[in-house]
N, C-alpha and C positions, 0 to 999 in steps of 0.2 A: 388324458382322458378326466382326467379332476385338476388340472392346472399346474402350473408350475410352482405358485405362492401355495397351493395345497398340497403339493407332493412335499416342498422344504420343511412346512408346518410337520407332515407325519415324519419325515426322517430327522427334524431335529428334537421330536419328543420323545424318544428313547433308546434301546441298545439297538445292535444292528439286527438282531434276530427278531424283537419283537416289531422293528421297523417293516421288516421286510413282510412278517405276517399282515402288519396293516396294511403294506401298501397292497397286498396279495387280496384282502380282505374287500378293500374300497374297489380295488379292479374287477374283481367276481359282481359285486355289488352292482357296480355300474353296468358291466355287460349284462347282468340279469335286468336290469331296467332299459335297456336298449331291447334286448331278445324280448320282452314283454310288449312294449310297445310294436314291435315288429310283427310278432307272431297277432296280436288282436288285430293290426290293420289286415292280414291275411287271411285267419281264421273268424273274425268278426269280434264285436266289444264283447267283453263277458265269457267268451269260450275259453280262454286260458286260463288254468288253476293255477299251478304252482310253473314254477321256471328256476331252474339251476343252471350254473354257469360257472367254466372254470376254464384257467389255461393250461394249456401242456403242449406237446410235441404230436405229430403224425407219424404215420408209420414208417414215414421217411425220415423222421429225427428233427423236420420243420416245425418251427412254433403255429401253434393253431388253439384256435377257442371250442370249447366243447358244449353246446347246449342241450340240456332235456327241457320239454315240455311238455305237463299235463295239460291234455286240451281236453276240455268238456265231452263226457261221452254221446252227446248230440251232434258233436263234429266227427264222431269215429265213421258214419256213413261216407263223410267224403273219403277217398282212397288215402290212406297215411303218408303212400311215397311222393304223391304229390303235393300233399301239403306238405312235407317236410322239404322236398324241394325247392319251392315257393317261396317258403319260410327262409331256407339258407341262402338262396339268391339274393333276398331283400336283406337279411345281413350282412352280407358280404357288401352290397350298394352303402348300407348305412357306416359300414366299420371303413373302406375304403371312403368315404366323405370325411370321415374324422382322421385320416390319413394312416391309418391302418391296415397293413396287407395281409394279416393274418387271417387264413381260413377258416372259415366257421362250419362244423361240424354238429348236424341237426338230428335229435330221435323227437320222435312225439311217441306218447304214452298215453293210454286212455287213463281214466280215473282207477280204475282195477287194476293196471299195470301197474300205478306210480309206487306202491309200497314195496314191489319187488324189484325196483332197481337197482344198481349201484352207483357211489356218486358219481356222477356228471360224466361217466362214460364207461364205466370200469365194466360192464357187462355188455 
């Protein structure tokens, strides 16, 4: 996602623990950027507030990505399940186009629910 040269630069810059943290932070930032682009394509420009992304495992212990989007309250009138599904499908396509077959799981929250969430998917 950030290229071989970029990954090598990260790995050469610190201890193994800080390298893992740095790679994870870069991956999450890259995922959040991709997620925002996709969500704005689906929900509309300016409709997406916050975006949180993390990597983890699904219930079958397969690698997966977890996204939480705060969508402008004006967008709440759209059915949340439909919006989540459309974002999820577009994210899947975007990830596959980058050669990444991990499944994206999507959660859409209103502005009022954003502060009640757990990190990236814990609730």
